[in-house]
BANU-70519 format. One record per residue: residue in three letters; x, y, z of N, C-alpha, C, O in turn. Coordinates in steps of 0.001 Angstrom, whole numbers, plus 500000, padded with zeros to 6 digits. Layout:
! residues N
AlaXYZXYZXYZXYZ;...
//
This chain:
! residues 86
Met500844498821500000500000500000500000500886501237500000501830501338500783;Lys500571502180499111501319503422499023500604504510499809499375504568499822;Leu501364505360500457500797506544501107500878507706500133501899507921499480;Gln499793508442500049499768509602499159499465510846499967498718510814500945;Arg500053511921499543499807513205500187498700513914499408498874514224498230;Ile497595514163500040496464514835499397496348516225500006495998516379501176;Ser496648517232499194496740518599499723495409519137500253495408519976501154;Glu494291518678499721493004519183500195492728518796501643491969519474502336;Phe493335517719502096493071517243503443494109517713504459494001517416505649;Gln495095518432503994496139518912504901495786520308505379495165521091504660;His496185520600506587495948521924507138497266522486507636498048521784508277;Glu497510523757507339498717524409507826498361525268509024497361525986509016;Phe499170525188510028498980526015511210499962527173511167501157526986510938;Ser499452528346511385500302529520511406500580529911512855499672529999513681;Phe501837530139513131502214530555514470502553532043514505503198532522515438;Leu502115532762513484502346534198513425501283534923514234500181534410514430;Ser501616536104514697500621536916515392499643537483514368499898537417513165;Ser498531538037514835497538538595513908498131539742513106497780539913511938;Gln499014540528513694499647541640512965500581541102511883500637541650510782;Glu501312540034512190502189539428511185501368538805510061501758538882508896;Asn500231538188510398499349537640509371498820538746508469498803538598507247;Leu498387539858509069497873540976508288498945541498507347498674541753506174;Ser500161541657507854501267542136507020501537541178505871501808541605504748;Ser501463539892506151501694538878505132500603538915504061500907538891502869;Phe499336538973504478498223539036503527498277540326502707498002540312501507;Tyr498630541442503353498708542733502657499813542690501599499627543188500489;Ala500949542103501934502045541984500968501614541141499768501934541480498629;Cys500894540048500014500380539218498908499366539987498078499367539890496851;Phe498500540751498737497504541560498025498185542550497098497767542710495952;Leu499233543220497576499921544224496763500575543614495534500813544323494556;Gln500870542331495554501464541653494401500417541144493414500755540757492295;Ser499148541143493823498078540670492934497721541756491925498148542903492059;Asp496934541389490911496492542371489912495697543496490563495893544668490241;Leu494804543140491473493998544154492150494876545049493025494637546252493120;Gly495878544471493654496810545249494462497617546222493624497913547330494070;Lys497970545823492424498709546714491518497846547896491102498341549014490963;Ile496559547650490903495626548749490607495554549679491813495583550901491664;Tyr495460549100493005495394549878494249496611550795494392496478551965494752;Ile497784550258494108499017551043494222499056552163493191499534553260493481;Ala498555551892491989498672552840490879497718554029490974497970555068490364;Leu496634553894491722495631554960491751496014556091492708496474555843493823;Pro495822557328492263496052558481493148494779558747493964493982559609493592;Trp494582558027495056493326558037495812492908559431496259491760559825496055;Asp493816560179496863493457561500497382493036562440496266492095563214496434;Ser493722562383495125493349563230493979491973562852493440491185563725493077;Leu491682561546493388490373561105492914489255561598493830488228562086493357;Val489455561473495128488440561928496085488205563426495915487066563892495923;Glu489291564169495762489176565622495620488497566008494307487596566847494296;Arg488927565400493206488365565749491894486911565308491734486123565981491069;Leu486561564184492342485180563715492266484298564371493329483087564152493368;Asn484917565173494185484205565935495212483362565019496111482193565291496384;Ile483984563941496554483297562993497427483560563403498866484712563549499275;Lys482515563586499618482614564068500996482593562913501988482091561829501690;Glu483143563163503169483042562202504275481581562057504655480776562957504416;Lys481241560921505248479851560709505645479469561667506770480290562025507615;Gln478229562061506757477715562911507823477095562009508886476796560845508619;Ser476907562533510067476426561712511186475060561070510906474777559984511413;Ser474225561718510117472898561164509833472904560202508645471895559554508367;Ser474024560107507952474123559273506760474280557797507123474860557453508153;Lys473748556930506252473895555485506457475142554947505745475412553747505797;Met475900555825505081477089555414504349478146554913505330478513555617506270;Met478632553692505106479594553100506031481032553203505526481963552949506291;Leu481237553565504278482569553602503696483106555030503611482348555991503478;Ser484407555141503688485070556427503491485007556777502007484671555917501192;Pro485322558020501635485342558365500205486283557455499407485940557027498305;Lys487454557161499952488394556261499284487779554866499157487956554207498133;Gly487068554415500174486413553113500143485319553041499101485144552009498453;Arg484572554136498929483509554150497913484086554071496506483544553373495649;Ile485190554788496264485841554708494950486400553303494747486271552722493669;Gly487016552769495784487562551420495704486491550387495403486724549439494653;Leu485327550572495984484213549655495732483778549711494276483418548683493702;Met483805550892493669483468551001492243484455550200491398484054549487490479;Phe485749550317491710486752549545490980486575548053491231486677547253490302;Leu486314547676492467486153546268492815484944545652492111485013544514491647;Lys483831546399492028482643545880491344482938545653489869482518544646489298;His483656546580489251484004546416487842484981545251487671484826544439486759;Tyr485979545170488540486994544116488469486371542729488628486790541777487970;Ser485371542619489503484732541321489748483490541100488883482769540121489074;Cys483239542004487935482117541913486987480756541890487709479856541153487306;Cys480609542680488754479321542799489451478572543992488885479182544974488463;Leu477270543907488879476433544990488384475762545726489541475485545140490587;Asp475508547011489339474780547798490331473282547596490239472565547751491227;Thr472807547249489041471371547133488836470856545816489385471558544805489381;Lys469616545845489856468973544638490345468193543992489218467491544673488471;Asn468313542691489095467525541972488087466109541791488597465901541346489725;Lys465143542134487772463745542016488188463103540825487574461923540568487814;
//
């Protein structure tokens, strides 16, 4: 009988702290296609030119102006639509 290594059934344990994990995931993100787009965009200039304001206390908006612009790019990148299908 042969023993085989099946990667789907193996689990890796990380002994890194949560901050080290975040740094590791962020570094991987920056190397991805989406991360390269993130690096290339002049976020502050976009917010200023598009005249996007911070949320007001009565607003239900949960994202910052940079987050709202990022969400527009993410929806396009992931081929999501804003319209609801009826």
